[in-house]
C-alpha positions as CSV (number, residue, x, y, z in Angstrom):
1,M,0.0,0.0,0.0
2,T,1.1,3.6,-0.7
3,Y,0.8,6.9,1.0
4,Y,1.2,10.6,0.2
5,F,1.9,13.4,2.7
6,E,1.2,17.1,2.4
7,T,2.5,19.1,5.4
8,Y,1.7,22.8,5.9
9,G,3.2,25.2,8.4
10,C,5.9,25.0,11.1
11,E,8.8,22.8,12.0
12,M,6.7,21.0,14.6
13,N,4.3,19.9,11.8
14,I,7.2,18.7,9.7
15,A,8.5,16.7,12.7
16,E,5.1,15.2,13.5
17,S,4.5,14.3,9.8
18,A,7.9,12.5,9.8
19,A,6.9,10.6,13.0
20,M,3.6,9.5,11.3
21,E,5.6,8.5,8.2
22,Q,7.8,6.2,10.4
23,I,4.6,4.3,11.4
24,L,3.6,3.8,7.8
25,I,7.1,2.6,6.9
26,S,7.2,0.2,9.8
27,R,4.0,-1.4,8.5
28,G,5.4,-1.9,5.0
29,W,3.8,1.1,3.3
30,E,5.6,2.8,0.4
31,K,5.7,6.5,-0.5
32,S,3.7,7.4,-3.6
33,S,5.1,9.8,-6.2
34,S,1.6,11.3,-6.6
35,A,-1.5,12.0,-4.6
36,Q,-3.6,10.8,-7.5
37,T,-2.4,7.2,-7.1
38,A,-1.8,6.9,-3.4
39,D,-3.9,4.6,-1.2
40,M,-3.8,7.1,1.6
41,I,-3.4,10.9,1.6
42,I,-2.4,12.6,4.9
43,I,-2.8,16.3,5.2
44,N,-1.1,17.9,8.2
45,T,-2.7,21.4,8.4
46,C,-1.6,24.8,9.7
47,T,-4.0,27.6,10.9
48,I,-1.5,30.3,12.0
49,R,-2.9,32.7,9.3
50,K,-6.1,32.9,7.3
51,S,-4.0,32.4,4.1
52,A,-3.0,29.0,5.4
53,D,-6.6,28.0,5.9
54,E,-7.5,29.2,2.4
55,R,-4.7,27.1,0.8
56,I,-5.7,24.0,2.6
57,E,-9.4,24.6,1.9
58,G,-8.6,24.8,-1.8
59,R,-6.5,21.6,-1.6
60,L,-9.3,19.7,0.2
61,G,-11.7,20.7,-2.5
62,W,-9.3,19.1,-5.1
63,I,-9.0,16.0,-3.0
64,N,-12.8,15.7,-2.7
65,G,-12.9,15.6,-6.5
66,L,-10.0,13.2,-6.6
67,K,-11.7,10.8,-4.3
68,A,-14.9,10.9,-6.4
69,V,-12.9,10.0,-9.5
70,R,-11.1,7.2,-7.6
71,E,-14.4,5.8,-6.6
72,K,-15.7,6.2,-10.1
73,K,-18.5,8.5,-8.9
74,V,-17.7,11.1,-11.5
75,N,-15.8,11.3,-14.8
76,A,-13.0,13.9,-14.6
77,K,-12.0,15.9,-17.6
78,T,-9.6,18.3,-15.9
79,K,-5.9,17.8,-16.7
80,F,-5.1,17.8,-13.0
81,L,-6.9,14.5,-12.5
82,E,-5.8,12.8,-15.7
83,E,-3.4,10.5,-13.8
84,A,-6.2,9.4,-11.5
85,V,-8.5,8.7,-14.4
86,E,-5.9,6.5,-16.0
87,Y,-5.3,4.8,-12.6
88,V,-8.9,3.7,-12.2
89,K,-9.5,2.6,-15.8
90,D,-9.8,-1.0,-14.7
91,G,-12.2,-0.2,-11.9
92,P,-12.6,1.9,-8.7
93,K,-9.6,2.1,-6.3
94,P,-10.4,3.2,-2.7
95,L,-8.7,6.3,-1.3
96,T,-8.4,7.0,2.4
97,V,-8.1,10.6,3.4
98,V,-6.6,11.6,6.8
99,V,-6.6,15.3,7.9
100,T,-4.8,16.4,11.1
101,G,-3.0,19.4,12.6
102,C,-3.9,22.8,13.9
103,M,-6.7,23.7,11.5
104,V,-8.4,20.6,12.5
105,E,-7.9,21.4,16.2
106,R,-9.5,24.8,15.7
107,M,-12.5,23.3,13.9
108,I,-12.6,20.0,15.9
109,S,-16.3,20.0,16.4
110,S,-17.3,21.0,12.8
111,F,-14.5,19.7,10.5
112,K,-16.1,16.4,9.7
113,K,-19.4,18.1,8.9
114,E,-17.8,20.5,6.6
115,Y,-15.6,17.9,4.9
116,P,-17.6,14.7,5.0
117,F,-15.4,13.0,2.4
118,V,-12.5,12.9,4.9
119,D,-12.2,9.5,6.5
120,Y,-10.2,10.3,9.6
121,V,-10.0,13.7,11.4
122,I,-7.3,14.0,14.1
123,G,-6.7,17.1,16.2
124,T,-3.3,18.2,17.5
125,F,-3.5,16.0,20.5
126,G,-4.7,12.8,18.8
127,K,-1.8,12.2,16.4
128,H,-0.5,9.3,18.5
129,H,-3.6,7.4,17.3
130,F,-2.3,7.4,13.7
131,G,-0.9,3.8,14.1
132,E,-4.4,2.6,15.0
133,I,-5.8,4.3,11.9
134,V,-3.2,2.6,9.7
135,D,-4.1,-0.7,11.2
136,A,-7.8,-0.1,10.6
137,V,-7.2,0.8,7.0
138,Q,-5.2,-2.4,6.5
139,R,-8.1,-4.3,8.0
140,G,-10.6,-2.6,5.6
141,Q,-12.3,-0.8,8.5
142,S,-13.9,2.4,7.3
143,S,-13.5,4.6,10.4
144,F,-13.6,4.8,14.1
145,E,-14.0,7.4,16.8
146,I,-11.0,9.3,18.1
147,S,-11.4,11.3,21.3
148,D,-10.8,15.0,21.0
149,N,-10.0,15.2,24.8
150,E,-6.4,14.1,24.7
151,T,-3.0,14.9,26.3
152,Y,-0.2,15.6,23.9
153,K,2.3,12.8,23.5
154,F,5.7,13.0,21.9
155,A,6.7,10.5,19.2
156,S,9.8,8.5,19.9
157,L,11.3,9.3,16.5
158,S,10.6,12.2,14.2
159,A,13.2,11.7,11.5
160,E,12.5,11.5,7.8
161,K,13.8,8.4,6.1
162,G,17.4,8.8,5.0
163,A,17.7,12.3,6.3
164,F,21.1,13.5,7.7
165,S,19.5,16.6,9.2
166,T,16.3,16.4,11.3
167,F,14.1,18.0,13.9
168,V,13.9,16.8,17.5
169,P,10.8,18.1,19.4
170,I,11.6,19.0,23.0
171,M,8.5,20.8,24.1
172,H,5.0,21.5,22.9
173,G,2.4,24.3,23.3
174,C,2.7,27.9,24.4
175,N,1.9,29.9,27.5
176,N,2.6,33.4,26.1
177,F,-0.7,34.4,24.5
178,C,0.6,37.0,22.2
179,T,-2.5,38.9,21.2
180,Y,-2.2,38.2,17.4
181,C,-1.4,34.4,17.8
182,I,-3.7,31.4,17.8
183,V,-1.0,28.9,18.7
184,P,-1.9,28.6,22.4
185,Y,-5.5,27.9,21.5
186,V,-4.7,25.0,19.1
187,R,-1.5,23.7,20.6
188,G,-2.4,24.1,24.3
189,R,-0.2,24.8,27.3
190,E,3.5,24.1,27.4
191,I,4.6,20.6,28.0
192,S,8.3,19.7,28.2
193,R,9.6,16.4,27.0
194,P,11.6,14.4,29.6
195,V,15.4,14.7,29.2
196,N,15.9,11.0,28.9
197,H,13.4,10.7,26.1
198,I,15.2,13.4,24.2
199,L,18.5,11.6,24.6
200,E,17.0,8.3,23.5
201,E,15.9,9.9,20.3
202,I,19.3,11.5,19.8
203,D,20.9,8.0,20.2
204,A,18.5,6.6,17.7
205,L,19.4,9.4,15.2
206,S,23.1,8.8,15.8
207,K,22.6,5.1,14.8
208,L,20.9,6.4,11.6
209,R,24.1,8.5,10.9
210,V,22.2,11.8,11.3
211,K,24.7,14.7,11.3
212,E,22.7,17.7,12.4
213,I,19.6,18.1,14.7
214,C,17.4,21.1,15.4
215,L,15.6,21.2,18.8
216,I,12.1,22.5,18.3
217,G,9.1,23.7,20.2
218,Q,6.8,26.7,20.1
219,N,9.1,28.4,22.7
220,V,12.2,26.2,23.3
221,N,13.9,28.4,25.8
222,S,11.1,28.1,28.3
223,Y,11.8,24.3,28.4
224,C,11.6,22.9,31.9
225,D,11.7,19.2,32.8
226,K,10.6,18.8,36.4
227,G,10.7,15.0,36.4
228,D,13.3,12.8,38.0
229,N,16.4,12.3,35.8
230,P,19.9,11.1,36.4
231,H,21.6,14.4,35.6
232,G,22.0,15.8,39.2
233,S,18.9,17.9,39.3
234,K,15.1,17.4,39.6
235,T,14.6,20.4,37.3
236,V,16.4,20.9,34.0
237,N,16.0,24.2,32.1
238,F,16.9,24.9,28.5
239,A,20.5,26.0,29.2
240,Q,21.1,22.8,31.2
241,L,19.5,20.7,28.5
242,L,21.8,22.1,25.9
243,K,24.8,21.3,28.2
244,I,23.5,17.8,28.8
245,I,23.1,17.1,25.0
246,A,26.5,18.5,24.2
247,Q,28.1,16.3,26.8
248,H,26.1,13.3,25.7
249,L,27.2,13.7,22.1
250,R,30.8,13.8,23.2
251,E,30.6,10.8,25.5
252,T,28.8,8.7,22.8
253,S,31.1,9.8,20.0
254,S,28.0,10.7,18.0
255,P,28.2,11.6,14.3
256,I,25.9,14.6,15.2
257,R,28.2,17.7,15.0
258,W,25.7,20.5,14.9
259,V,22.8,21.3,17.2
260,R,20.4,24.1,16.4
261,F,17.2,25.2,18.1
262,M,14.1,27.3,17.4
263,S,11.9,29.1,18.1
264,S,13.1,31.3,20.9
265,H,11.2,34.0,22.9
266,P,13.4,37.0,23.9
267,K,11.9,37.2,27.3
268,D,13.2,33.7,28.1
269,F,16.6,34.0,26.5
270,T,18.7,34.0,29.6
271,D,22.4,34.7,30.2
272,D,23.1,31.0,30.9
273,I,21.8,30.1,27.5
274,I,24.2,32.5,25.9
275,D,27.0,31.1,28.0
276,V,26.3,27.5,26.9
277,I,26.2,28.5,23.2
278,A,29.5,30.3,23.6
279,S,31.2,27.4,25.4
280,E,29.9,24.4,23.5
281,P,31.2,24.1,19.9
282,V,28.5,21.6,18.9
283,I,25.8,24.3,19.3
284,C,25.5,26.3,16.1
285,R,26.4,30.0,16.1
286,H,23.0,30.9,14.6
287,I,20.2,32.3,16.7
288,H,16.7,33.0,15.4
289,L,15.3,35.5,17.9
290,P,11.9,37.0,16.8
291,V,11.5,40.6,17.7
292,Q,8.2,41.2,15.8
293,N,8.4,45.0,16.1
294,G,10.8,47.7,17.2
295,S,8.4,49.8,19.2
296,T,7.8,49.2,22.9
297,A,4.2,50.4,22.6
298,V,3.5,47.9,19.8
299,L,5.3,45.1,21.7
300,K,3.1,45.9,24.7
301,A,-0.1,45.7,22.6
302,M,1.2,42.4,21.2
303,N,1.7,41.1,24.8
304,R,5.3,40.2,24.0
305,R,6.5,41.1,27.6
306,Y,9.8,42.7,26.7
307,T,10.7,46.3,25.6
308,R,12.7,47.5,22.7
309,E,15.5,48.4,25.1
310,Q,15.5,45.0,26.7
311,Y,15.7,43.3,23.3
312,L,18.6,45.4,22.2
313,E,20.4,44.8,25.5
314,L,20.0,41.0,24.9
315,I,21.3,41.4,21.4
316,Q,24.4,43.2,22.7
317,K,25.1,40.4,25.2
318,I,24.8,37.8,22.5
319,K,27.2,39.7,20.2
320,T,29.7,40.3,22.9
321,K,29.9,36.7,24.1
322,I,29.4,35.1,20.6
323,P,31.1,37.5,18.1
324,E,30.7,35.1,15.2
325,V,26.9,34.7,15.7
326,S,24.4,35.0,12.9
327,L,21.1,36.6,14.0
328,T,17.8,36.1,12.2
329,T,14.3,37.3,13.2
330,D,10.6,37.6,12.5
331,I,9.1,41.1,11.9
332,M,5.4,41.9,11.7
333,M,4.2,45.3,10.3
334,G,0.8,46.9,10.4
335,F,-0.3,45.6,13.8
336,P,-3.4,47.5,15.1
337,G,-2.4,50.9,16.6
338,E,1.0,51.0,14.9
339,T,2.0,54.6,14.0
340,E,4.6,56.0,11.6
341,E,6.8,56.6,14.6
342,D,6.6,52.9,15.4
343,V,7.6,52.0,11.9
344,E,10.7,54.2,12.2
345,L,11.6,52.6,15.5
346,T,11.4,49.2,13.8
347,L,13.7,50.3,11.0
348,D,16.1,51.8,13.5
349,L,16.2,48.6,15.5
350,M,17.0,46.7,12.3
351,R,19.9,49.1,11.5
352,Q,21.3,48.5,15.0
353,V,21.1,44.7,14.9
354,K,21.7,44.1,11.2
355,Y,20.0,40.7,10.9
356,E,21.4,38.3,8.4
357,S,17.8,37.5,7.3
358,A,14.3,37.8,8.5
359,M,10.8,36.4,8.1
360,M,8.8,39.5,7.3
361,Y,5.0,39.8,7.0
362,Y,2.2,42.2,7.5
363,Y,-0.4,41.6,10.2
364,N,-3.5,39.7,9.3
365,P,-6.4,39.4,11.8
366,R,-6.8,35.8,13.1
367,E,-10.3,35.0,14.3
368,G,-10.3,34.0,17.9
369,T,-7.4,36.2,19.0
370,P,-7.7,39.5,20.9
371,A,-5.9,41.5,18.2
372,A,-8.6,40.6,15.7
373,K,-11.1,42.7,17.7
374,M,-8.8,45.8,17.6
375,E,-9.2,48.6,15.1
376,Q,-7.3,47.5,12.0
377,I,-4.9,49.4,9.8
378,P,-5.9,49.4,6.1
379,E,-4.2,46.6,4.2
380,E,-2.7,48.9,1.7
381,I,-0.8,50.8,4.4
382,R,0.3,47.5,6.0
383,K,1.7,46.3,2.7
384,K,3.6,49.6,2.1
385,R,5.1,49.4,5.6
386,L,6.2,45.8,5.1
387,Q,7.9,46.7,1.8
388,R,10.0,49.3,3.6
389,V,11.2,46.6,6.0
390,I,11.9,44.1,3.2
391,D,13.9,46.7,1.3
392,L,16.1,47.5,4.3
393,Q,16.5,43.8,5.2
394,L,17.7,43.0,1.7
395,E,20.4,45.6,2.1
396,H,21.5,44.2,5.4
397,T,21.5,40.6,4.2
398,H,23.7,41.5,1.3
399,E,26.0,43.5,3.5
400,R,26.3,40.7,6.2
401,M,26.9,38.0,3.6
402,L,29.6,40.0,1.8
403,E,31.5,40.1,5.1
404,R,31.9,36.3,4.9
405,V,33.5,36.3,1.4
406,G,37.2,35.3,1.6
407,K,36.8,33.4,4.8
408,E,36.9,29.6,5.4
409,A,33.9,27.7,6.7
410,I,32.8,24.2,7.6
411,V,29.7,23.2,5.7
412,I,27.4,20.2,5.6
413,V,26.7,19.0,2.1
414,E,23.0,18.7,1.5
415,G,22.8,17.5,-2.1
416,V,23.3,18.4,-5.8
417,S,22.7,21.9,-6.8
418,R,19.4,22.4,-8.7
419,D,21.1,24.9,-11.1
420,N,24.2,22.9,-11.9
421,S,24.5,19.1,-11.6
422,D,28.3,19.4,-11.4
423,E,28.0,21.4,-8.2
424,L,27.0,20.5,-4.6
425,L,24.6,22.5,-2.3
426,A,25.8,22.9,1.2
427,Q,24.8,24.8,4.4
428,T,27.1,26.8,6.7
429,E,26.9,26.8,10.5
430,Q,25.2,30.2,10.2
431,H,22.5,28.6,8.1
432,E,23.7,30.2,4.8
433,K,23.5,28.4,1.4
434,L,26.7,27.6,-0.5
435,V,27.5,25.8,-3.7
436,F,30.9,24.3,-4.8
437,K,32.3,21.7,-7.2
438,G,32.7,18.3,-5.6
439,E,32.0,14.6,-5.8
440,K,28.5,13.4,-5.0
441,S,30.1,11.0,-2.4
442,L,30.5,14.1,-0.2
443,I,26.7,14.4,0.3
444,G,25.8,14.1,3.9
445,S,29.3,14.9,5.2
446,F,31.0,18.0,6.6
447,V,33.7,19.6,4.5
448,Q,35.9,22.7,4.7
449,V,35.6,25.3,2.0
450,I,36.7,28.8,1.3
451,I,34.0,31.3,0.4
452,K,35.0,32.8,-2.9
453,S,32.0,35.0,-4.0
454,L,28.3,35.8,-3.4
455,N,25.5,35.3,-6.0
456,G,22.3,36.6,-4.6
457,N,21.8,35.0,-1.2
458,T,24.0,32.0,-2.1
459,F,27.7,31.7,-1.6
460,R,30.0,30.1,-4.1
461,G,32.9,28.2,-2.5
462,E,35.9,26.1,-3.2
463,L,36.6,22.8,-1.5
464,I,39.6,22.7,0.8
465,S,39.2,19.3,2.5
466,S,36.6,16.9,3.8
467,K,36.3,16.7,7.6
């Protein structure tokens, strides 16, 4: 039997899809090259913005049509379903549709009514039932009830098959309740994964020859394991967890050489976290630290719980202790109440920090959040303010990357360049892209290069040696 995954949204969704895929693989299922010929389609949804909902709604409409064609209920004439038409020429072929994720959690009481063609609907907290669903499909069972009153459970392994870089979930949920964000309502309160379970997954990844991991959660630096563990303390915070992981990798001679993490909240980014990054070479010198806005007044309206001054002080501490750090961020423009002065404060903060890159977007009201009830800034103004931020960030990105030209770097080789089959695509510790000429046997390994030039946002390098 074959499956086809479509995953929308954040790193946590990617990790959870990978964990579900592991269940299918363990039961002998194979990945289909097309949704049109798969025996099961799994959609892992996002609901962070209305645009995400709209994309998924459109896709679900297409899948409804696909299922009708597969069951020979309609004759499709659209070119997008031609493969399915050919696939069922000898008779109907059943298709199981599973939809999960945050959009489902938000609509848990109404989703099945709105999309009756979906066979299994799983909220955020019910994904650990996926194995039962697979078993039911293999038995020919059409459906069964899944409780929507669940406690979140971490999967034991979230790696994609054959990946040498993967996510490791360490916590779930969010307690911050930023006024624009729906995450706490669909992901629930913060739950930290036990230290020993994290180390067990890391050991499993080491056996799979994974080279790089990224610790993920809605707010990783508020991690706090209060359970009993053999690490000398009954409470382990995020800085201690990083230290434990770094020591564990050394003691086990793990092939994992880079540890990343995201996302961080500035209010929880403590001095001891900075100290651990500075002292542990295995932790990448790349920090994604969302600021959202450069105005204290806007940050207060967002319920971010830090000021402009506190954020800039934190940045200065990081740069002082980790001079080679690469800083990236999230910036939202056009939040309700934002003034022209607030826009200038954001641009000024960007000039002071000079981020290497940024996720930039304008505010869109999210139903169910406090900010959606505030007086909104016209969309045209929001877009213009965003463009000013984008233009400035493009300048900073180019400037920061030019500083790296002529320097040596250790990179992990990810694959063959899409633009030139004679070149390899790699990633630096600072999360930058680089291409260089080399043998395909280097894919999945660390090599040393010298950065020769910059083309757009991609470095061009020259191989010095494999590591």
